[in-house]
C-alpha positions as CSV (number, residue, x, y, z in Angstrom):
1,M,-8.3,-44.9,14.1
2,K,-10.2,-42.3,15.9
3,R,-12.4,-39.8,14.7
4,W,-10.6,-36.9,15.7
5,T,-7.7,-37.3,14.0
6,V,-9.4,-38.1,10.6
7,L,-11.3,-34.8,11.6
8,L,-7.6,-33.0,11.9
9,G,-6.7,-34.6,8.5
10,R,-9.7,-33.2,6.8
11,C,-9.2,-29.6,8.5
12,G,-5.8,-29.6,8.0
13,T,-6.1,-30.3,4.1
14,A,-9.0,-27.9,3.8
15,L,-6.6,-24.8,5.5
16,I,-3.8,-25.8,3.2
17,A,-6.3,-25.7,0.3
18,V,-7.6,-22.7,1.2
19,G,-4.1,-21.0,1.6
20,L,-2.5,-22.1,-1.6
21,A,-5.8,-20.3,-3.3
22,M,-5.3,-16.9,-1.3
23,F,-1.4,-17.2,-2.8
24,L,-2.7,-18.0,-6.5
25,V,-5.3,-15.2,-5.9
26,S,-3.0,-12.5,-4.7
27,L,-0.9,-12.9,-7.8
28,I,-3.6,-11.9,-10.0
29,P,-2.5,-8.6,-12.1
30,Q,-4.5,-5.7,-11.1
31,A,-6.5,-3.8,-13.1
32,T,-5.9,-0.2,-13.9
33,I,-9.7,2.0,-13.6
34,S,-7.8,5.3,-13.8
35,S,-5.0,7.0,-14.8
36,F,-3.3,10.5,-14.6
37,Q,0.0,12.0,-15.3
38,G,1.5,15.6,-16.0
39,I,4.7,17.7,-16.5
40,R,5.2,20.4,-14.1
41,S,8.4,23.1,-13.8
42,L,9.0,23.2,-10.2
43,Q,10.8,26.4,-8.9
44,R,13.3,25.9,-6.1
45,E,12.4,25.1,-2.7
46,N,8.8,24.9,-3.9
47,C,6.3,22.6,-3.3
48,I,2.6,21.4,-5.4
49,V,0.0,19.4,-5.0
50,V,-0.3,17.1,-8.4
51,Y,-2.8,14.6,-7.2
52,Y,-5.4,13.9,-4.6
53,Q,-7.9,11.1,-4.6
54,D,-11.0,10.8,-1.9
55,N,-12.0,7.4,-0.8
56,L,-9.6,4.9,-2.0
57,T,-10.3,1.3,-0.6
58,P,-8.3,-1.3,0.4
59,Q,-9.2,-3.1,-2.9
60,N,-7.4,-0.3,-4.4
61,S,-3.8,0.6,-4.5
62,L,-1.7,3.4,-6.3
63,T,1.0,3.8,-8.4
64,V,3.3,6.9,-9.2
65,D,6.1,6.9,-11.4
66,I,7.6,9.9,-11.2
67,T,10.9,10.8,-13.7
68,A,12.8,14.3,-13.3
69,N,16.0,16.0,-14.7
70,N,17.2,16.5,-11.3
71,T,16.0,15.3,-7.2
72,V,12.7,16.0,-6.0
73,K,11.1,14.9,-3.0
74,A,7.5,12.7,-3.4
75,Y,5.3,12.7,-0.5
76,L,2.1,10.6,-0.1
77,L,-0.4,11.6,2.8
78,E,-3.7,10.3,4.3
79,T,-5.4,13.2,4.1
80,N,-7.7,15.2,1.9
81,F,-6.4,18.5,-0.2
82,R,-8.8,20.8,1.7
83,M,-6.8,20.1,4.9
84,I,-3.9,21.2,3.3
85,Y,-5.4,24.5,2.0
86,D,-7.1,25.2,5.2
87,W,-4.1,25.0,7.0
88,L,-1.9,27.1,4.4
89,N,-4.8,29.5,4.3
90,E,-4.9,29.9,8.4
91,H,-1.0,29.7,8.8
92,Y,0.4,31.8,5.6
93,P,-2.9,34.1,4.6
94,P,-2.2,35.2,1.0
95,A,-2.4,38.5,-0.3
96,P,-6.0,39.7,-1.1
97,G,-6.8,38.3,-4.9
98,T,-4.2,35.3,-4.4
99,R,-4.3,31.8,-3.4
100,P,-2.5,30.0,-0.6
101,F,-0.6,27.7,-3.2
102,L,1.5,30.4,-4.5
103,T,3.1,31.0,-0.8
104,F,3.5,26.9,-0.9
105,N,7.4,26.8,-0.3
106,K,9.2,23.7,1.7
107,T,9.5,25.7,4.4
108,C,5.4,25.5,4.5
109,L,5.4,21.8,4.2
110,T,8.3,21.1,6.5
111,E,5.6,22.7,9.1
112,F,2.4,21.3,8.1
113,L,3.9,17.8,7.9
114,T,5.5,18.6,11.8
115,A,1.9,19.5,12.9
116,N,0.6,16.7,11.0
117,P,3.4,13.5,11.3
118,Q,0.8,10.8,11.4
119,I,-0.7,11.6,7.9
120,T,2.7,11.0,6.1
121,V,2.4,7.3,4.5
122,I,5.2,7.8,2.0
123,E,8.5,10.1,1.7
124,K,10.7,9.4,-1.5
125,E,13.5,11.2,-2.4
126,G,14.7,10.5,-6.0
127,A,15.1,11.7,-10.0
128,E,14.7,8.9,-12.7
129,G,12.5,6.6,-12.0
130,T,11.2,7.0,-8.9
131,I,8.7,4.8,-8.0
132,L,5.5,4.9,-5.3
133,E,3.6,1.9,-4.6
134,Y,0.8,2.3,-1.9
135,T,-2.1,0.5,-0.7
136,P,-4.5,1.7,2.3
137,T,-5.4,-0.8,5.1
138,K,-9.0,1.1,5.1
139,M,-11.1,4.1,3.4
140,A,-8.4,7.0,2.6
141,D,-8.2,9.9,0.9
142,V,-4.7,10.2,-0.1
143,T,-2.8,13.6,-1.6
144,L,0.6,13.5,-3.7
145,I,2.9,16.3,-3.1
146,L,6.2,17.4,-5.4
147,C,8.5,19.3,-3.3
148,N,12.1,20.9,-5.3
149,P,15.0,20.6,-2.8
150,N,17.2,22.0,-5.1
151,P,18.5,25.5,-6.1
152,S,17.1,25.5,-9.6
153,T,14.2,24.8,-11.4
154,V,13.6,21.1,-11.9
155,E,11.1,19.4,-14.4
156,V,9.0,17.1,-13.3
157,N,7.4,14.1,-15.3
158,Y,4.4,12.1,-13.4
159,K,2.2,9.2,-13.7
160,V,-0.5,8.5,-11.1
161,S,-2.6,4.8,-11.4
162,V,-5.2,3.6,-9.3
163,L,-5.3,0.1,-9.8
164,L,-8.2,-2.5,-8.8
165,G,-7.3,-6.0,-7.5
166,I,-9.8,-9.1,-6.5
167,A,-8.9,-8.3,-2.7
168,P,-5.7,-6.6,-1.0
169,G,-3.2,-8.8,-2.2
170,V,-0.8,-8.5,0.9
171,K,-3.6,-9.4,3.2
172,L,-4.2,-12.4,0.9
173,Q,-0.6,-13.3,1.4
174,T,-0.7,-12.6,4.9
175,L,-3.7,-15.1,5.4
176,G,-1.9,-17.8,3.3
177,Q,1.2,-17.4,5.7
178,I,-1.1,-18.2,8.6
179,T,-3.4,-21.3,7.4
180,V,-0.9,-23.0,5.5
181,P,1.4,-23.6,8.1
182,I,-1.7,-24.7,10.5
183,G,-2.9,-26.8,7.7
184,L,0.4,-28.4,7.8
185,A,0.5,-29.0,11.3
186,L,-2.8,-30.6,11.8
187,T,-2.1,-32.6,8.8
188,A,1.2,-33.9,10.5
189,L,-0.5,-34.9,13.7
190,W,-3.4,-36.9,11.3
191,T,-0.7,-38.6,9.6
192,A,0.8,-39.5,12.9
193,G,-2.1,-40.9,13.9
194,S,-2.7,-42.7,10.9
195,F,0.6,-44.5,11.0
196,K,0.3,-45.1,14.9
197,A,-3.2,-46.9,14.1
198,K,-1.6,-49.1,11.3
199,M,1.2,-50.2,13.2
200,E,-1.1,-51.2,16.4
201,E,-3.0,-53.2,13.4
202,H,-0.1,-54.9,12.3
203,K,1.0,-55.6,15.6
204,L,-2.5,-57.2,16.2
205,Q,-2.6,-59.2,13.2
206,G,1.0,-60.5,13.7
């Protein structure tokens, strides 16, 4: 049997083993490294920043659980809290002695997101048991905003958890989906070459 077919077989089995190992590692549960929860009363058509996190890495993921007595809209933005604060302060100057977020209503949020469309990573509407899940592809600052689109006050309960994994699960699964088929193809070539060599050897002996 030619050496190159043996080499293909070894490379193929190695790639299959590595790919399967990636799948297994991606299934290891993530550990919670921090969590934050709270309760808010959102007035009609008002919005508020309830959570922000700087320097979230691809090894981290964010899970948000929201429960409300009416529909709320949740926005997860790839930006820091200061950017939002400065934008509101510039476009909606507060009265002396007040904070910009006192004028933070649905109109402000819509204008801010229209001016910065690239920062919205999740926009979701729901009430009972709404869940947001996010894993950054690079180091990122994230901010969570809750908005009440209703004409009446909404009571909102929320919990934010930051999880830590050995490696980004989605990336590992993607790599596994690439390496396993390549490994199978190389192994198939080795198997075909091995079978052909045995058939030729059998003919010579016969």
